[in-house]
C-alpha positions as CSV (number, residue, x, y, z in Angstrom):
1,M,0.0,0.0,0.0
2,P,1.2,3.5,-0.8
3,I,2.5,5.4,2.2
4,V,2.4,9.2,2.2
5,K,3.5,11.9,4.6
6,C,0.7,13.9,6.2
7,P,1.0,17.5,4.9
8,T,0.3,18.9,8.4
9,C,2.3,16.8,10.8
10,K,4.5,14.8,8.4
11,K,3.5,11.5,10.0
12,E,3.6,8.6,7.5
13,T,0.1,7.2,6.8
14,E,-1.5,4.8,4.4
15,Y,-3.1,6.5,1.5
16,I,-5.6,3.8,0.5
17,G,-8.5,3.3,2.9
18,N,-7.8,6.5,4.8
19,E,-10.9,8.6,4.8
20,F,-8.8,11.7,5.7
21,R,-6.2,11.3,2.9
22,P,-3.8,12.9,2.3
23,F,-4.0,13.7,6.0
24,C,-3.4,11.2,8.8
25,S,-6.4,12.3,10.8
26,E,-9.4,14.5,11.0
27,R,-7.4,16.8,13.3
28,C,-4.7,17.4,10.7
29,K,-7.4,17.9,8.0
30,L,-9.1,20.6,10.1
31,I,-5.8,22.3,11.0
32,D,-5.2,22.6,7.2
33,F,-8.7,23.8,6.6
34,G,-8.3,26.5,9.3
35,D,-5.0,27.7,7.7
36,W,-6.9,28.1,4.4
37,A,-9.8,29.9,6.1
38,D,-7.3,32.2,7.9
39,E,-5.7,32.9,4.5
40,N,-2.3,31.5,5.6
41,F,-1.9,29.9,2.1
42,R,-2.2,33.1,0.0
43,L,-0.6,33.4,-3.4
44,P,1.5,36.6,-3.7
45,T,-0.1,39.2,-5.8
46,Q,0.9,42.6,-7.0
47,D,-1.9,45.1,-6.4
48,T,-2.4,47.4,-9.3
49,A,-4.8,50.3,-9.4
50,L,-7.0,50.8,-12.4
51,S,-6.6,54.0,-14.3
52,E,-9.5,56.2,-15.4
53,E,-9.0,54.9,-18.9
54,D,-9.3,51.3,-17.7
55,L,-12.5,52.1,-15.8
56,E,-14.0,53.8,-18.8
57,E,-13.2,50.7,-21.0
58,L,-14.8,48.4,-18.4
59,E,-17.9,50.5,-18.2
60,K,-18.2,50.6,-22.0
61,A,-17.8,46.8,-22.2
62,L,-20.5,46.3,-19.5
63,T,-22.9,48.7,-21.2
64,E,-22.4,47.0,-24.6
65,K,-23.0,43.6,-23.0
66,R,-26.2,44.7,-21.3
67,I,-27.5,46.1,-24.6
68,R,-26.9,42.8,-26.4
69,I,-28.8,40.8,-23.7
């Protein structure tokens, strides 16, 4: 049977037949879920502000789309 390391605690656990896979337990699964909910696993982004020109283009595109519908 394949053995994998739990992403949370690094304990080795069987993959097949494990209802919490890839985690070793419900506890580790909930810890990981909590980290996602707390946004600890964010992807880095670069904030960019929209210019007036960008906003006008978006408004125009939305207006055209509403007219076609």
